[in-house]
TORKOL-4160 file (C-alpha; in steps of 0.2 Angstrom, whole numbers, padded with zeros to 4 digits, m for minus):
411
<pt num="1" X="0101" Y="m0099" Z="0034"/>
<pt num="2" X="0109" Y="m0089" Z="0024"/>
<pt num="3" X="0107" Y="m0078" Z="0006"/>
<pt num="4" X="0123" Y="m0068" Z="0000"/>
<pt num="5" X="0122" Y="m0055" Z="m0015"/>
<pt num="6" X="0132" Y="m0043" Z="m0022"/>
<pt num="7" X="0117" Y="m0032" Z="m0019"/>
<pt num="8" X="0109" Y="m0031" Z="m0003"/>
<pt num="9" X="0098" Y="m0015" Z="0001"/>
<pt num="10" X="0104" Y="m0011" Z="0020"/>
<pt num="11" X="0103" Y="0005" Z="0028"/>
<pt num="12" X="0100" Y="0014" Z="0014"/>
<pt num="13" X="0114" Y="0011" Z="0001"/>
<pt num="14" X="0117" Y="m0007" Z="m0011"/>
<pt num="15" X="0130" Y="m0016" Z="m0005"/>
<pt num="16" X="0137" Y="m0033" Z="m0006"/>
<pt num="17" X="0131" Y="m0045" Z="0010"/>
<pt num="18" X="0126" Y="m0060" Z="0018"/>
<pt num="19" X="0110" Y="m0060" Z="0029"/>
<pt num="20" X="0110" Y="m0075" Z="0041"/>
<pt num="21" X="0091" Y="m0079" Z="0049"/>
<pt num="22" X="0085" Y="m0090" Z="0058"/>
<pt num="23" X="0067" Y="m0095" Z="0066"/>
<pt num="24" X="0059" Y="m0082" Z="0057"/>
<pt num="25" X="0072" Y="m0066" Z="0063"/>
<pt num="26" X="0086" Y="m0061" Z="0054"/>
<pt num="27" X="0103" Y="m0063" Z="0065"/>
<pt num="28" X="0117" Y="m0054" Z="0058"/>
<pt num="29" X="0123" Y="m0048" Z="0043"/>
<pt num="30" X="0138" Y="m0054" Z="0038"/>
<pt num="31" X="0152" Y="m0048" Z="0027"/>
<pt num="32" X="0149" Y="m0054" Z="0008"/>
<pt num="33" X="0167" Y="m0065" Z="0009"/>
<pt num="34" X="0165" Y="m0071" Z="0027"/>
<pt num="35" X="0155" Y="m0086" Z="0021"/>
<pt num="36" X="0157" Y="m0098" Z="0008"/>
<pt num="37" X="0138" Y="m0101" Z="0001"/>
<pt num="38" X="0128" Y="m0100" Z="m0017"/>
<pt num="39" X="0128" Y="m0081" Z="m0022"/>
<pt num="40" X="0112" Y="m0076" Z="m0030"/>
<pt num="41" X="0114" Y="m0063" Z="m0044"/>
<pt num="42" X="0097" Y="m0053" Z="m0039"/>
<pt num="43" X="0096" Y="m0040" Z="m0028"/>
<pt num="44" X="0089" Y="m0043" Z="m0011"/>
<pt num="45" X="0078" Y="m0030" Z="m0004"/>
<pt num="46" X="0065" Y="m0031" Z="0011"/>
<pt num="47" X="0051" Y="m0037" Z="0009"/>
<pt num="48" X="0038" Y="m0023" Z="0004"/>
<pt num="49" X="0025" Y="m0015" Z="0018"/>
<pt num="50" X="0008" Y="m0011" Z="0008"/>
<pt num="51" X="m0002" Y="0001" Z="0019"/>
<pt num="52" X="m0015" Y="0003" Z="0007"/>
<pt num="53" X="m0025" Y="m0011" Z="0002"/>
<pt num="54" X="m0043" Y="m0016" Z="0000"/>
<pt num="55" X="m0046" Y="m0033" Z="0001"/>
<pt num="56" X="m0066" Y="m0032" Z="0004"/>
<pt num="57" X="m0071" Y="m0047" Z="0012"/>
<pt num="58" X="m0080" Y="m0050" Z="0021"/>
<pt num="59" X="m0097" Y="m0043" Z="0011"/>
<pt num="60" X="m0090" Y="m0040" Z="m0006"/>
<pt num="61" X="m0078" Y="m0055" Z="m0009"/>
<pt num="62" X="m0084" Y="m0056" Z="m0027"/>
<pt num="63" X="m0073" Y="m0040" Z="m0029"/>
<pt num="64" X="m0058" Y="m0049" Z="m0021"/>
<pt num="65" X="m0053" Y="m0057" Z="m0007"/>
<pt num="66" X="m0039" Y="m0062" Z="0008"/>
<pt num="67" X="m0035" Y="m0077" Z="m0003"/>
<pt num="68" X="m0030" Y="m0070" Z="m0020"/>
<pt num="69" X="m0026" Y="m0053" Z="m0014"/>
<pt num="70" X="m0013" Y="m0060" Z="m0004"/>
<pt num="71" X="m0007" Y="m0073" Z="m0016"/>
<pt num="72" X="m0005" Y="m0056" Z="m0028"/>
<pt num="73" X="0005" Y="m0049" Z="m0013"/>
<pt num="74" X="0017" Y="m0064" Z="m0012"/>
<pt num="75" X="0019" Y="m0062" Z="m0032"/>
<pt num="76" X="0023" Y="m0045" Z="m0031"/>
<pt num="77" X="0035" Y="m0047" Z="m0015"/>
<pt num="78" X="0023" Y="m0038" Z="m0003"/>
<pt num="79" X="0026" Y="m0046" Z="0012"/>
<pt num="80" X="0016" Y="m0037" Z="0024"/>
<pt num="81" X="0001" Y="m0028" Z="0021"/>
<pt num="82" X="m0012" Y="m0017" Z="0032"/>
<pt num="83" X="m0031" Y="m0017" Z="0025"/>
<pt num="84" X="m0042" Y="m0003" Z="0024"/>
<pt num="85" X="m0057" Y="m0003" Z="0035"/>
<pt num="86" X="m0069" Y="0000" Z="0018"/>
<pt num="87" X="m0076" Y="m0008" Z="0006"/>
<pt num="88" X="m0080" Y="m0024" Z="0016"/>
<pt num="89" X="m0097" Y="m0027" Z="0023"/>
<pt num="90" X="m0096" Y="m0023" Z="0037"/>
<pt num="91" X="m0087" Y="m0010" Z="0036"/>
<pt num="92" X="m0071" Y="m0008" Z="0051"/>
<pt num="93" X="m0079" Y="0003" Z="0061"/>
<pt num="94" X="m0084" Y="m0007" Z="0077"/>
<pt num="95" X="m0074" Y="m0019" Z="0088"/>
<pt num="96" X="m0089" Y="m0032" Z="0081"/>
<pt num="97" X="m0086" Y="m0029" Z="0064"/>
<pt num="98" X="m0065" Y="m0030" Z="0068"/>
<pt num="99" X="m0068" Y="m0048" Z="0073"/>
<pt num="100" X="m0078" Y="m0052" Z="0059"/>
<pt num="101" X="m0063" Y="m0046" Z="0047"/>
<pt num="102" X="m0053" Y="m0056" Z="0057"/>
<pt num="103" X="m0063" Y="m0071" Z="0057"/>
<pt num="104" X="m0065" Y="m0070" Z="0038"/>
<pt num="105" X="m0046" Y="m0070" Z="0036"/>
<pt num="106" X="m0043" Y="m0084" Z="0044"/>
<pt num="107" X="m0032" Y="m0100" Z="0035"/>
<pt num="108" X="m0031" Y="m0086" Z="0018"/>
<pt num="109" X="m0016" Y="m0077" Z="0021"/>
<pt num="110" X="m0003" Y="m0079" Z="0011"/>
<pt num="111" X="0008" Y="m0065" Z="0018"/>
<pt num="112" X="0005" Y="m0054" Z="0035"/>
<pt num="113" X="m0011" Y="m0045" Z="0035"/>
<pt num="114" X="m0015" Y="m0032" Z="0051"/>
<pt num="115" X="m0031" Y="m0018" Z="0049"/>
<pt num="116" X="m0035" Y="m0001" Z="0051"/>
<pt num="117" X="m0050" Y="0006" Z="0058"/>
<pt num="118" X="m0062" Y="0017" Z="0051"/>
<pt num="119" X="m0067" Y="0035" Z="0058"/>
<pt num="120" X="m0085" Y="0040" Z="0052"/>
<pt num="121" X="m0099" Y="0050" Z="0060"/>
<pt num="122" X="m0104" Y="0044" Z="0078"/>
<pt num="123" X="m0092" Y="0031" Z="0081"/>
<pt num="124" X="m0080" Y="0039" Z="0092"/>
<pt num="125" X="m0083" Y="0029" Z="0106"/>
<pt num="126" X="m0077" Y="0014" Z="0097"/>
<pt num="127" X="m0060" Y="0020" Z="0092"/>
<pt num="128" X="m0051" Y="0018" Z="0109"/>
<pt num="129" X="m0059" Y="m0001" Z="0109"/>
<pt num="130" X="m0052" Y="m0004" Z="0092"/>
<pt num="131" X="m0036" Y="0004" Z="0096"/>
<pt num="132" X="m0035" Y="m0010" Z="0111"/>
<pt num="133" X="m0043" Y="m0022" Z="0099"/>
<pt num="134" X="m0029" Y="m0021" Z="0087"/>
<pt num="135" X="m0030" Y="m0011" Z="0074"/>
<pt num="136" X="m0016" Y="0000" Z="0067"/>
<pt num="137" X="m0024" Y="0016" Z="0066"/>
<pt num="138" X="m0040" Y="0024" Z="0058"/>
<pt num="139" X="m0044" Y="0028" Z="0040"/>
<pt num="140" X="m0056" Y="0043" Z="0036"/>
<pt num="141" X="m0065" Y="0051" Z="0020"/>
<pt num="142" X="m0068" Y="0068" Z="0018"/>
<pt num="143" X="m0078" Y="0065" Z="0003"/>
<pt num="144" X="m0091" Y="0052" Z="0000"/>
<pt num="145" X="m0079" Y="0036" Z="0000"/>
<pt num="146" X="m0091" Y="0027" Z="m0014"/>
<pt num="147" X="m0098" Y="0013" Z="m0003"/>
<pt num="148" X="m0114" Y="0017" Z="0009"/>
<pt num="149" X="m0105" Y="0008" Z="0024"/>
<pt num="150" X="m0092" Y="0022" Z="0026"/>
<pt num="151" X="m0098" Y="0037" Z="0027"/>
<pt num="152" X="m0087" Y="0054" Z="0026"/>
<pt num="153" X="m0084" Y="0065" Z="0040"/>
<pt num="154" X="m0084" Y="0085" Z="0043"/>
<pt num="155" X="m0073" Y="0097" Z="0053"/>
<pt num="156" X="m0085" Y="0094" Z="0067"/>
<pt num="157" X="m0085" Y="0076" Z="0066"/>
<pt num="158" X="m0065" Y="0076" Z="0064"/>
<pt num="159" X="m0065" Y="0088" Z="0080"/>
<pt num="160" X="m0074" Y="0075" Z="0092"/>
<pt num="161" X="m0063" Y="0059" Z="0086"/>
<pt num="162" X="m0045" Y="0067" Z="0082"/>
<pt num="163" X="m0042" Y="0072" Z="0102"/>
<pt num="164" X="m0046" Y="0054" Z="0105"/>
<pt num="165" X="m0033" Y="0049" Z="0092"/>
<pt num="166" X="m0020" Y="0061" Z="0099"/>
<pt num="167" X="m0022" Y="0053" Z="0116"/>
<pt num="168" X="m0020" Y="0036" Z="0109"/>
<pt num="169" X="m0006" Y="0042" Z="0099"/>
<pt num="170" X="m0016" Y="0032" Z="0085"/>
<pt num="171" X="m0012" Y="0040" Z="0067"/>
<pt num="172" X="m0028" Y="0045" Z="0055"/>
<pt num="173" X="m0025" Y="0040" Z="0039"/>
<pt num="174" X="m0036" Y="0054" Z="0027"/>
<pt num="175" X="m0043" Y="0053" Z="0010"/>
<pt num="176" X="m0041" Y="0072" Z="0010"/>
<pt num="177" X="m0052" Y="0079" Z="m0005"/>
<pt num="178" X="m0063" Y="0095" Z="m0004"/>
<pt num="179" X="m0081" Y="0090" Z="m0006"/>
<pt num="180" X="m0084" Y="0110" Z="m0012"/>
<pt num="181" X="m0075" Y="0105" Z="m0028"/>
<pt num="182" X="m0085" Y="0089" Z="m0030"/>
<pt num="183" X="m0088" Y="0082" Z="m0046"/>
<pt num="184" X="m0072" Y="0090" Z="m0055"/>
<pt num="185" X="m0058" Y="0087" Z="m0041"/>
<pt num="186" X="m0047" Y="0099" Z="m0047"/>
<pt num="187" X="m0029" Y="0100" Z="m0037"/>
<pt num="188" X="m0035" Y="0115" Z="m0027"/>
<pt num="189" X="m0050" Y="0100" Z="m0020"/>
<pt num="190" X="m0033" Y="0092" Z="m0012"/>
<pt num="191" X="m0024" Y="0106" Z="m0006"/>
<pt num="192" X="m0040" Y="0113" Z="0005"/>
<pt num="193" X="m0042" Y="0097" Z="0013"/>
<pt num="194" X="m0026" Y="0095" Z="0018"/>
<pt num="195" X="m0025" Y="0114" Z="0023"/>
<pt num="196" X="m0039" Y="0108" Z="0034"/>
<pt num="197" X="m0031" Y="0092" Z="0041"/>
<pt num="198" X="m0016" Y="0103" Z="0047"/>
<pt num="199" X="m0025" Y="0115" Z="0055"/>
<pt num="200" X="m0035" Y="0102" Z="0065"/>
<pt num="201" X="m0020" Y="0091" Z="0069"/>
<pt num="202" X="m0012" Y="0106" Z="0075"/>
<pt num="203" X="m0026" Y="0110" Z="0084"/>
<pt num="204" X="m0029" Y="0092" Z="0092"/>
<pt num="205" X="m0011" Y="0084" Z="0094"/>
<pt num="206" X="m0017" Y="0071" Z="0083"/>
<pt num="207" X="m0006" Y="0061" Z="0067"/>
<pt num="208" X="m0011" Y="0065" Z="0051"/>
<pt num="209" X="m0007" Y="0054" Z="0037"/>
<pt num="210" X="m0012" Y="0060" Z="0018"/>
<pt num="211" X="m0016" Y="0045" Z="0007"/>
<pt num="212" X="m0012" Y="0044" Z="m0010"/>
<pt num="213" X="m0008" Y="0061" Z="m0016"/>
<pt num="214" X="m0009" Y="0066" Z="m0033"/>
<pt num="215" X="m0008" Y="0086" Z="m0032"/>
<pt num="216" X="0011" Y="0091" Z="m0029"/>
<pt num="217" X="0004" Y="0108" Z="m0027"/>
<pt num="218" X="0000" Y="0102" Z="m0010"/>
<pt num="219" X="0017" Y="0095" Z="m0005"/>
<pt num="220" X="0024" Y="0112" Z="0002"/>
<pt num="221" X="0010" Y="0112" Z="0015"/>
<pt num="222" X="0015" Y="0094" Z="0021"/>
<pt num="223" X="0032" Y="0098" Z="0021"/>
<pt num="224" X="0028" Y="0113" Z="0032"/>
<pt num="225" X="0018" Y="0099" Z="0045"/>
<pt num="226" X="0029" Y="0091" Z="0056"/>
<pt num="227" X="0014" Y="0079" Z="0063"/>
<pt num="228" X="0010" Y="0075" Z="0044"/>
<pt num="229" X="0015" Y="0064" Z="0032"/>
<pt num="230" X="0012" Y="0058" Z="0015"/>
<pt num="231" X="0011" Y="0043" Z="0002"/>
<pt num="232" X="0007" Y="0042" Z="m0016"/>
<pt num="233" X="0003" Y="0027" Z="m0026"/>
<pt num="234" X="0011" Y="0021" Z="m0043"/>
<pt num="235" X="m0002" Y="0024" Z="m0053"/>
<pt num="236" X="0002" Y="0042" Z="m0051"/>
<pt num="237" X="0019" Y="0042" Z="m0054"/>
<pt num="238" X="0021" Y="0029" Z="m0069"/>
<pt num="239" X="0004" Y="0035" Z="m0079"/>
<pt num="240" X="0015" Y="0055" Z="m0075"/>
<pt num="241" X="0026" Y="0047" Z="m0089"/>
<pt num="242" X="0022" Y="0055" Z="m0105"/>
<pt num="243" X="0029" Y="0039" Z="m0116"/>
<pt num="244" X="0018" Y="0027" Z="m0105"/>
<pt num="245" X="0002" Y="0039" Z="m0108"/>
<pt num="246" X="0007" Y="0037" Z="m0127"/>
<pt num="247" X="0010" Y="0017" Z="m0125"/>
<pt num="248" X="m0006" Y="0015" Z="m0118"/>
<pt num="249" X="m0017" Y="0028" Z="m0126"/>
<pt num="250" X="m0023" Y="0015" Z="m0140"/>
<pt num="251" X="m0032" Y="0003" Z="m0125"/>
<pt num="252" X="m0036" Y="0017" Z="m0113"/>
<pt num="253" X="m0045" Y="0029" Z="m0125"/>
<pt num="254" X="m0057" Y="0013" Z="m0127"/>
<pt num="255" X="m0059" Y="0012" Z="m0109"/>
<pt num="256" X="m0056" Y="0026" Z="m0099"/>
<pt num="257" X="m0062" Y="0019" Z="m0085"/>
<pt num="258" X="m0046" Y="0009" Z="m0082"/>
<pt num="259" X="m0038" Y="0024" Z="m0076"/>
<pt num="260" X="m0054" Y="0032" Z="m0066"/>
<pt num="261" X="m0047" Y="0034" Z="m0048"/>
<pt num="262" X="m0049" Y="0049" Z="m0034"/>
<pt num="263" X="m0041" Y="0061" Z="m0032"/>
<pt num="264" X="m0038" Y="0059" Z="m0053"/>
<pt num="265" X="m0021" Y="0057" Z="m0061"/>
<pt num="266" X="m0013" Y="0073" Z="m0064"/>
<pt num="267" X="0004" Y="0079" Z="m0067"/>
<pt num="268" X="0023" Y="0081" Z="m0057"/>
<pt num="269" X="0023" Y="0070" Z="m0045"/>
<pt num="270" X="0039" Y="0058" Z="m0052"/>
<pt num="271" X="0048" Y="0073" Z="m0050"/>
<pt num="272" X="0046" Y="0072" Z="m0029"/>
<pt num="273" X="0046" Y="0056" Z="m0024"/>
<pt num="274" X="0060" Y="0057" Z="m0014"/>
<pt num="275" X="0049" Y="0074" Z="m0006"/>
<pt num="276" X="0036" Y="0061" Z="m0002"/>
<pt num="277" X="0047" Y="0048" Z="0002"/>
<pt num="278" X="0032" Y="0032" Z="0002"/>
<pt num="279" X="0025" Y="0023" Z="m0010"/>
<pt num="280" X="0009" Y="0011" Z="m0007"/>
<pt num="281" X="m0004" Y="0003" Z="m0019"/>
<pt num="282" X="m0020" Y="0009" Z="m0016"/>
<pt num="283" X="m0024" Y="m0008" Z="m0022"/>
<pt num="284" X="m0045" Y="m0005" Z="m0025"/>
<pt num="285" X="m0052" Y="m0019" Z="m0035"/>
<pt num="286" X="m0069" Y="m0022" Z="m0043"/>
<pt num="287" X="m0079" Y="m0034" Z="m0054"/>
<pt num="288" X="m0077" Y="m0030" Z="m0073"/>
<pt num="289" X="m0097" Y="m0025" Z="m0074"/>
<pt num="290" X="m0091" Y="m0010" Z="m0059"/>
<pt num="291" X="m0078" Y="m0002" Z="m0073"/>
<pt num="292" X="m0090" Y="m0003" Z="m0087"/>
<pt num="293" X="m0102" Y="0010" Z="m0092"/>
<pt num="294" X="m0103" Y="0029" Z="m0092"/>
<pt num="295" X="m0088" Y="0036" Z="m0083"/>
<pt num="296" X="m0096" Y="0047" Z="m0071"/>
<pt num="297" X="m0104" Y="0028" Z="m0062"/>
<pt num="298" X="m0088" Y="0019" Z="m0064"/>
<pt num="299" X="m0079" Y="0011" Z="m0050"/>
<pt num="300" X="m0064" Y="0023" Z="m0046"/>
<pt num="301" X="m0050" Y="0012" Z="m0041"/>
<pt num="302" X="m0036" Y="0004" Z="m0050"/>
<pt num="303" X="m0030" Y="m0015" Z="m0044"/>
<pt num="304" X="m0011" Y="m0016" Z="m0044"/>
<pt num="305" X="m0005" Y="m0022" Z="m0028"/>
<pt num="306" X="0006" Y="m0037" Z="m0037"/>
<pt num="307" X="0014" Y="m0024" Z="m0049"/>
<pt num="308" X="0020" Y="m0010" Z="m0038"/>
<pt num="309" X="0038" Y="m0014" Z="m0036"/>
<pt num="310" X="0040" Y="m0017" Z="m0055"/>
<pt num="311" X="0032" Y="0000" Z="m0060"/>
<pt num="312" X="0042" Y="0010" Z="m0048"/>
<pt num="313" X="0058" Y="0001" Z="m0053"/>
<pt num="314" X="0052" Y="0004" Z="m0073"/>
<pt num="315" X="0054" Y="0023" Z="m0067"/>
<pt num="316" X="0065" Y="0024" Z="m0053"/>
<pt num="317" X="0081" Y="0013" Z="m0054"/>
<pt num="318" X="0088" Y="0014" Z="m0037"/>
<pt num="319" X="0084" Y="m0001" Z="m0027"/>
<pt num="320" X="0089" Y="0007" Z="m0010"/>
<pt num="321" X="0074" Y="0022" Z="m0013"/>
<pt num="322" X="0062" Y="0009" Z="m0017"/>
<pt num="323" X="0065" Y="m0002" Z="m0002"/>
<pt num="324" X="0066" Y="0015" Z="0008"/>
<pt num="325" X="0047" Y="0020" Z="0000"/>
<pt num="326" X="0041" Y="0003" Z="m0002"/>
<pt num="327" X="0046" Y="m0005" Z="0015"/>
<pt num="328" X="0054" Y="0006" Z="0028"/>
<pt num="329" X="0042" Y="0020" Z="0026"/>
<pt num="330" X="0026" Y="0011" Z="0027"/>
<pt num="331" X="0031" Y="m0001" Z="0041"/>
<pt num="332" X="0036" Y="0015" Z="0052"/>
<pt num="333" X="0018" Y="0023" Z="0048"/>
<pt num="334" X="0010" Y="0007" Z="0055"/>
<pt num="335" X="0021" Y="0005" Z="0070"/>
<pt num="336" X="0029" Y="m0012" Z="0065"/>
<pt num="337" X="0043" Y="m0013" Z="0073"/>
<pt num="338" X="0050" Y="m0029" Z="0067"/>
<pt num="339" X="0046" Y="m0027" Z="0047"/>
<pt num="340" X="0053" Y="m0015" Z="0033"/>
<pt num="341" X="0072" Y="m0018" Z="0035"/>
<pt num="342" X="0086" Y="m0030" Z="0032"/>
<pt num="343" X="0093" Y="m0029" Z="0050"/>
<pt num="344" X="0096" Y="m0040" Z="0064"/>
<pt num="345" X="0081" Y="m0043" Z="0076"/>
<pt num="346" X="0069" Y="m0040" Z="0062"/>
<pt num="347" X="0057" Y="m0052" Z="0053"/>
<pt num="348" X="0066" Y="m0061" Z="0038"/>
<pt num="349" X="0055" Y="m0054" Z="0025"/>
<pt num="350" X="0064" Y="m0053" Z="0009"/>
<pt num="351" X="0061" Y="m0052" Z="m0010"/>
<pt num="352" X="0074" Y="m0057" Z="m0023"/>
<pt num="353" X="0070" Y="m0045" Z="m0036"/>
<pt num="354" X="0079" Y="m0044" Z="m0052"/>
<pt num="355" X="0080" Y="m0026" Z="m0057"/>
<pt num="356" X="0083" Y="m0028" Z="m0077"/>
<pt num="357" X="0071" Y="m0041" Z="m0083"/>
<pt num="358" X="0059" Y="m0034" Z="m0094"/>
<pt num="359" X="0043" Y="m0041" Z="m0097"/>
<pt num="360" X="0026" Y="m0038" Z="m0103"/>
<pt num="361" X="0010" Y="m0036" Z="m0091"/>
<pt num="362" X="m0002" Y="m0050" Z="m0097"/>
<pt num="363" X="m0018" Y="m0047" Z="m0085"/>
<pt num="364" X="m0023" Y="m0066" Z="m0088"/>
<pt num="365" X="m0007" Y="m0071" Z="m0079"/>
<pt num="366" X="m0010" Y="m0058" Z="m0064"/>
<pt num="367" X="m0016" Y="m0067" Z="m0047"/>
<pt num="368" X="m0029" Y="m0053" Z="m0042"/>
<pt num="369" X="m0047" Y="m0060" Z="m0043"/>
<pt num="370" X="m0052" Y="m0049" Z="m0057"/>
<pt num="371" X="m0040" Y="m0048" Z="m0073"/>
<pt num="372" X="m0042" Y="m0030" Z="m0076"/>
<pt num="373" X="m0028" Y="m0017" Z="m0075"/>
<pt num="374" X="m0023" Y="m0001" Z="m0085"/>
<pt num="375" X="m0006" Y="m0008" Z="m0086"/>
<pt num="376" X="m0012" Y="m0023" Z="m0098"/>
<pt num="377" X="0003" Y="m0023" Z="m0113"/>
<pt num="378" X="0015" Y="m0011" Z="m0103"/>
<pt num="379" X="0034" Y="m0016" Z="m0102"/>
<pt num="380" X="0040" Y="m0017" Z="m0086"/>
<pt num="381" X="0059" Y="m0019" Z="m0079"/>
<pt num="382" X="0061" Y="m0027" Z="m0065"/>
<pt num="383" X="0052" Y="m0043" Z="m0058"/>
<pt num="384" X="0048" Y="m0052" Z="m0040"/>
<pt num="385" X="0060" Y="m0069" Z="m0042"/>
<pt num="386" X="0057" Y="m0075" Z="m0025"/>
<pt num="387" X="0048" Y="m0070" Z="m0010"/>
<pt num="388" X="0053" Y="m0076" Z="0010"/>
<pt num="389" X="0040" Y="m0074" Z="0024"/>
<pt num="390" X="0049" Y="m0074" Z="0039"/>
<pt num="391" X="0062" Y="m0084" Z="0034"/>
<pt num="392" X="0050" Y="m0097" Z="0023"/>
<pt num="393" X="0049" Y="m0094" Z="0004"/>
<pt num="394" X="0031" Y="m0090" Z="0000"/>
<pt num="395" X="0034" Y="m0088" Z="m0018"/>
<pt num="396" X="0045" Y="m0093" Z="m0032"/>
<pt num="397" X="0044" Y="m0089" Z="m0050"/>
<pt num="398" X="0027" Y="m0091" Z="m0052"/>
<pt num="399" X="0025" Y="m0105" Z="m0038"/>
<pt num="400" X="0016" Y="m0101" Z="m0022"/>
<pt num="401" X="0020" Y="m0111" Z="m0007"/>
<pt num="402" X="0006" Y="m0121" Z="0002"/>
<pt num="403" X="m0004" Y="m0120" Z="0014"/>
<pt num="404" X="m0004" Y="m0100" Z="0016"/>
<pt num="405" X="0008" Y="m0095" Z="0029"/>
<pt num="406" X="0003" Y="m0075" Z="0033"/>
<pt num="407" X="m0002" Y="m0072" Z="0051"/>
<pt num="408" X="m0015" Y="m0060" Z="0056"/>
<pt num="409" X="m0007" Y="m0044" Z="0064"/>
<pt num="410" X="m0012" Y="m0035" Z="0078"/>
<pt num="411" X="m0006" Y="m0019" Z="0085"/>
């Protein structure tokens, strides 16, 4: 099969090309004029790789679940996701729990899905078995995670676990806030926690990845640390834009919990996107009742798995950058050698994307389980038209192909 467009994201630029693929694999990138096949006016991007997704199954499937989350992913152009070890019950901190997670996903996946393991106090002996079983790396919290099943770690815990991860070559993903600053969570909370993780990375040799950066003040520390990488999320960038906050004010002033997340949304990251170099969702859904009530006790998380590409296209118009930040960089973090790029030998995970289509977010039309989002009523610019997973069309302008075609991925 061949897809041809005047705008294909290849090797860091957008150029005319034809993509040939067979049996789910890209076999050649052909000159645009070398084949006589229909031309799509859409931009062709590599399928997004989202390495920061909370699906919550088993145990809290009423919060989200594999079927609804991966449908949302396909509609948003995400063809591969790596799911976080919480907020499922049990958390993915043992091989037995990992096996339950894999079994729960069977037959429900619309996109390819892998799993992170967790580092919690007392589970160091489980890390190598989890790595051998197929997890792509490990996640930890330096502050309470919000659920009892996933305890946060101290420096003592990390000094026990990180040498094991260094020996394995496994990345450690860190929710980097210092408990010393709770409950206010100022930028110093991130800066201090990140400084500690950089020091521990140097002492132990372990690879560290800082998740959901919100404090631009911490970025110079990360840039000076060779074994430390970083990501941010669409909400930290979109709601950093003054006009978006003004537009949303009438809705959010009455429901401020919709924007509650940890670390909190701050200012300045929009100017640093090229320095950060990676954007993933931190899709963190919950039932509506957990987002209601006092701000202090409401669930802290934003569900945006389906919206990420459109959000980023609205505020950054270069599709080549979006491909690099949302496909190539997350695939590299997870060690997915055949995902994240349009190149021979890679999986034919592709998106047909119209960057110029303007549309307004209607929560009732989203495919996540619960239709609550701070993006309700926002006008976005950019829409996924079709999504291909390993060469098969899985989403076409609102229609899903059945049965679900996603695979469980193991390292």
